[in-house]
C-alpha positions in Angstrom: 181.2 -99.9 -73.7 180.4 -103.5 -73.5 180.0 -105.1 -76.9 180.2 -108.1 -79.2 181.5 -107.6 -82.8 181.1 -110.0 -85.6 183.8 -109.3 -88.3 183.3 -109.7 -92.1 185.6 -112.8 -92.9 183.5 -114.5 -95.5 182.8 -118.1 -94.8 184.6 -118.1 -91.4 184.3 -116.9 -88.0 186.0 -114.0 -86.0 184.0 -112.7 -82.8 185.2 -110.2 -80.3 183.3 -110.2 -77.0 184.2 -107.3 -74.5 182.6 -107.2 -71.1 185.4 -106.6 -68.5 187.4 -109.2 -70.4 188.3 -109.3 -74.0 187.5 -112.6 -75.6 188.2 -113.3 -79.3 186.5 -116.6 -80.7 188.3 -117.8 -83.8 190.4 -116.0 -86.3 190.3 -115.7 -90.0 192.8 -113.0 -90.9 193.3 -113.0 -94.7 196.4 -111.9 -96.5 194.3 -109.7 -98.7 193.0 -107.7 -95.8 196.5 -106.5 -95.2 196.8 -105.1 -98.8 195.8 -101.6 -99.0 195.2 -102.1 -102.7 192.6 -104.8 -102.3 189.2 -103.2 -101.4 187.4 -106.5 -101.1 188.5 -107.9 -97.8 188.1 -105.9 -94.6 191.2 -105.4 -92.5 190.1 -107.0 -89.3 193.5 -107.1 -87.9 193.6 -103.2 -87.3 190.0 -103.2 -86.1 190.9 -105.8 -83.5 194.1 -103.9 -82.4 192.2 -100.8 -82.0 189.6 -102.5 -79.8 192.2 -103.9 -77.3 194.0 -102.1 -74.6 197.8 -102.1 -74.7 197.8 -104.7 -77.5 196.7 -107.5 -75.2 193.8 -110.0 -75.6 192.6 -111.6 -72.5 191.4 -115.0 -74.1 191.6 -116.5 -77.5 189.2 -119.3 -78.1 189.7 -121.6 -80.9 186.5 -123.6 -81.5 188.3 -126.0 -83.8 191.5 -125.9 -85.9 189.9 -125.8 -89.4 191.6 -123.1 -91.5 188.5 -120.8 -91.6 188.8 -120.6 -87.8 192.6 -120.2 -87.3 194.1 -118.5 -90.4 196.3 -115.8 -89.8 197.1 -116.7 -86.2 200.8 -115.9 -86.4 200.3 -112.7 -88.5 198.1 -111.1 -85.8 199.2 -112.8 -82.4 202.6 -113.0 -80.7 204.0 -116.4 -80.5 206.7 -117.7 -78.3 207.9 -116.6 -74.8 205.8 -113.5 -73.6 208.8 -111.9 -72.3 210.0 -111.2 -75.9 206.8 -109.3 -76.5 206.7 -105.5 -76.2 203.8 -103.0 -76.1 205.4 -101.3 -79.2 204.8 -104.5 -81.2 202.2 -104.8 -83.9 201.4 -108.3 -82.8 198.8 -108.9 -79.9 199.8 -110.7 -76.8 197.2 -113.5 -76.1 197.2 -114.0 -72.3 195.1 -117.2 -72.3 194.3 -119.7 -75.0 191.2 -122.1 -74.8 191.1 -125.3 -76.9 189.5 -128.7 -76.9 191.1 -132.1 -76.2 190.9 -132.7 -80.0 193.0 -129.6 -80.8 195.4 -130.5 -78.0 196.1 -133.8 -79.6 196.1 -132.7 -83.3 199.1 -134.1 -85.2 197.8 -133.7 -88.9 198.3 -129.9 -89.0 197.8 -127.5 -91.9 199.7 -124.4 -92.9 196.9 -122.4 -91.2 196.7 -124.5 -88.0 200.4 -125.2 -87.5 201.2 -121.7 -85.8 198.5 -122.4 -83.2 199.5 -125.9 -82.6 203.1 -124.9 -82.2 202.1 -122.3 -79.6 200.0 -124.9 -77.8 203.0 -127.1 -77.6 205.2 -124.3 -76.2 202.7 -123.4 -73.6 202.4 -127.0 -72.5 206.1 -127.2 -71.9 206.3 -124.0 -69.7 207.6 -124.6 -66.2 204.8 -125.1 -63.6 205.7 -121.8 -61.8 205.3 -119.8 -65.2 202.1 -121.5 -66.4 199.8 -118.8 -64.9 201.7 -115.8 -66.3 200.1 -113.7 -69.1 201.1 -115.2 -72.5 201.6 -118.8 -71.0 198.1 -119.8 -70.0 196.4 -122.8 -71.7 193.0 -124.1 -71.0 191.3 -127.2 -72.3 187.6 -126.9 -72.1 185.1 -129.7 -72.1 181.4 -130.0 -71.8 180.1 -128.9 -68.4 182.7 -126.3 -67.7 181.3 -123.1 -66.1 183.1 -120.0 -66.8 183.3 -116.7 -64.8 185.4 -114.0 -66.4 184.0 -110.8 -64.9 181.0 -109.4 -62.8 179.2 -109.1 -66.1 180.4 -112.0 -68.2 179.9 -115.8 -67.5 179.3 -118.8 -69.6 178.8 -122.5 -69.9 180.4 -124.9 -72.3 177.8 -127.3 -73.8 180.1 -129.1 -76.1 182.2 -130.9 -77.0 182.1 -134.1 -75.0 185.1 -136.4 -74.7 183.3 -138.8 -77.1 182.8 -136.0 -79.7 186.5 -135.3 -79.6 187.5 -138.9 -79.9 185.2 -139.4 -82.8 186.7 -136.4 -84.5 190.2 -137.9 -84.0 189.1 -141.3 -85.6 187.2 -139.7 -88.5 188.0 -136.2 -89.9 184.5 -136.0 -91.4 183.3 -135.5 -87.8 185.8 -132.8 -86.9 183.1 -130.2 -86.9 181.5 -131.8 -84.0 184.6 -131.1 -81.9 183.7 -127.5 -81.9 183.4 -125.5 -78.7 179.8 -124.6 -78.0 179.5 -121.8 -75.3 176.4 -120.2 -74.1 177.5 -116.7 -72.8 175.6 -114.9 -70.2 175.8 -111.2 -69.8 174.5 -109.8 -66.6 173.8 -106.2 -65.6 171.7 -104.8 -62.7 170.1 -108.2 -61.9 169.1 -108.8 -65.6 170.7 -111.5 -67.8 170.6 -112.3 -71.4 172.4 -114.9 -73.6 174.7 -115.3 -76.6 175.2 -118.7 -78.3 178.5 -119.4 -80.1 178.9 -122.7 -81.5 181.5 -122.9 -84.3 180.7 -125.6 -86.8 178.7 -127.9 -84.5 176.3 -130.2 -86.8 173.2 -131.9 -86.2 174.4 -134.7 -84.1 175.7 -132.2 -81.3 172.4 -130.3 -81.4 170.3 -133.6 -81.0 172.5 -134.4 -78.1 172.0 -130.9 -76.5 168.2 -131.3 -76.9 168.3 -134.5 -74.9 170.5 -133.2 -72.2 169.4 -129.5 -71.6 166.1 -127.8 -71.0 164.7 -125.1 -73.3 165.8 -122.5 -70.7 169.3 -123.7 -70.6 169.5 -123.6 -74.5 167.8 -120.2 -74.9 169.6 -117.3 -76.5 169.0 -113.7 -77.4 171.8 -113.5 -80.0 172.9 -116.5 -82.1 175.8 -116.8 -84.4 174.2 -119.3 -87.0 176.5 -122.4 -86.8 178.7 -123.5 -89.6 178.3 -120.1 -91.5 174.5 -120.3 -91.9 174.6 -124.0 -93.2 171.9 -126.5 -93.0 174.1 -129.1 -91.3 173.4 -127.9 -87.8 169.8 -129.1 -88.3 169.8 -131.4 -91.4 171.6 -134.4 -92.7 171.8 -136.0 -96.1 170.0 -139.3 -96.8 171.1 -142.1 -99.2 169.9 -140.0 -102.1 172.2 -137.0 -101.1 169.0 -135.0 -100.2 168.8 -133.0 -97.1 166.5 -134.3 -94.3 165.6 -132.1 -91.4 166.2 -133.2 -87.8 163.3 -131.9 -85.7 165.2 -132.6 -82.5 168.3 -130.7 -83.6 166.2 -127.7 -84.7 164.5 -127.8 -81.4 167.6 -127.3 -79.7 168.9 -124.6 -81.9 165.7 -122.5 -82.1 165.3 -121.4 -78.5 165.2 -117.8 -79.3 164.2 -115.6 -76.2 162.5 -112.3 -76.6 163.3 -110.0 -79.7 166.3 -111.9 -80.7 169.1 -111.6 -83.4 170.9 -114.0 -85.7 174.3 -113.3 -87.3 175.4 -115.3 -90.3 179.2 -115.2 -90.7 179.5 -116.1 -94.3 179.6 -114.8 -97.7 176.6 -113.1 -99.3 173.8 -115.6 -99.2 172.2 -116.4 -102.5 169.5 -118.8 -103.6 172.0 -121.3 -105.4 173.9 -124.6 -104.8 177.3 -122.8 -103.8 177.0 -123.5 -100.1 177.4 -122.9 -97.2 175.7 -120.6 -96.8 172.3 -122.1 -97.4 169.5 -119.9 -98.4 167.1 -122.5 -96.7 168.9 -121.8 -93.4 168.6 -118.1 -93.8 164.9 -118.4 -94.5 164.3 -120.7 -91.5 166.2 -118.3 -89.0 164.3 -115.3 -90.3 161.1 -117.3 -89.9 162.1 -118.1 -86.2 162.7 -114.4 -85.5 159.5 -113.5 -87.1 157.6 -115.7 -84.7 159.0 -113.9 -81.9 158.3 -110.4 -83.3 157.5 -109.0 -86.8 160.5 -107.6 -88.6 162.6 -110.8 -88.4 164.5 -110.0 -91.5 165.7 -106.8 -89.9 167.2 -108.8 -87.0 169.2 -111.2 -89.3 172.7 -109.9 -90.0 175.5 -110.8 -92.5 178.8 -108.9 -92.0 179.8 -109.4 -95.6 176.7 -107.2 -96.7 176.2 -105.1 -93.6 177.0 -101.7 -95.0 174.4 -99.6 -96.9 176.3 -100.5 -100.2 175.9 -104.2 -99.2 179.8 -104.4 -98.6 181.7 -105.9 -95.7 181.3 -104.1 -92.4 181.6 -105.4 -88.8 178.3 -106.1 -87.0 178.5 -104.7 -83.6 176.0 -105.1 -80.7 176.1 -103.0 -77.6 175.6 -104.9 -74.2 173.9 -103.1 -71.4 171.2 -103.4 -68.7 168.8 -102.4 -71.4 169.6 -105.5 -73.4 171.3 -106.1 -76.6 170.9 -103.3 -79.3 172.4 -102.6 -82.7 172.4 -99.5 -84.9 172.0 -100.4 -88.4 171.9 -97.3 -90.9 169.5 -95.1 -89.0 167.4 -97.6 -87.3 167.8 -99.1 -83.8 166.6 -102.6 -82.8 166.8 -103.9 -79.3 166.6 -107.1 -77.5 165.8 -108.0 -73.9 166.3 -111.2 -72.0 164.5 -113.1 -69.3 167.0 -115.9 -68.5 169.2 -116.5 -65.6 172.3 -118.7 -65.2 175.3 -119.7 -63.1 179.0 -119.5 -63.5 182.5 -120.7 -62.2 185.9 -121.4 -63.8 187.2 -124.3 -65.8 190.3 -126.3 -64.9 193.7 -124.9 -66.1 195.9 -127.2 -68.1 198.5 -128.7 -65.9 196.9 -127.4 -62.7 
């Protein structure tokens, strides 16, 4: 079954896309999830291992190296020369890693990002004849890269630009805008529909996307609400520390096609000042879905409250020529797409 799963990781991202290739976007593998005596954190590690064949992941994408997007990398993945890995290992072999130039140049590491940065450095030093081997491949993606992974799965990198990466290097407050933004296209029987994954990209990125791309090029059937359902992808704070909405950013972000879905990868969304997530963002996304078709609230999902008991449970969508569909409790909702796109491959590091 082709699918995409959003794991319950609190205010963080971990998304597994399977469509001929297995693609994991970001990781937040918490120590408490490995403790059988802790019922609060879901053990995403076991879920991911069970979802992969032979303990191997085709692609790991790190949108940006903040701790909520890279924690537990060494606890879940094999690091070091791939010849030292075996199928009997509990660690997963990552055949290929995708990063940005910002992550590639990162020197100010944290305890959470250091294992990934060390593995990147190792892969960069691999001899040319070994760089294409599983477990050694490293890709630096940039705006404009077109991706073709399988007959069903392609994508287009919308961000970051070199300038957005350079700005993040100069000012750490802008590091969210170094996030990889990919619009995935799933194709089956001459039908296409789209999934938008955008890390923590904030309003400046979405304003740029609105200027550079058409509504069709930004359309989606399934959106991961950027920055954990925060207001920052479509709002900024003025001199009085009050949020001001950017109409241009919201226009780029709100191109829902058909009977769409939004997933908020965050803690339980409450109407308070402890954010992200922002209750304002939840209401706005639900309003957007409602405009497409009534029942918008039923097409808005949060993995942290997805079970009937409002406890953590992965949110999984099935991908097929019938569209995107999810089964929640005893009710099924489906989404169909109208858009068409193109695809090719990015450039390999050192190639």
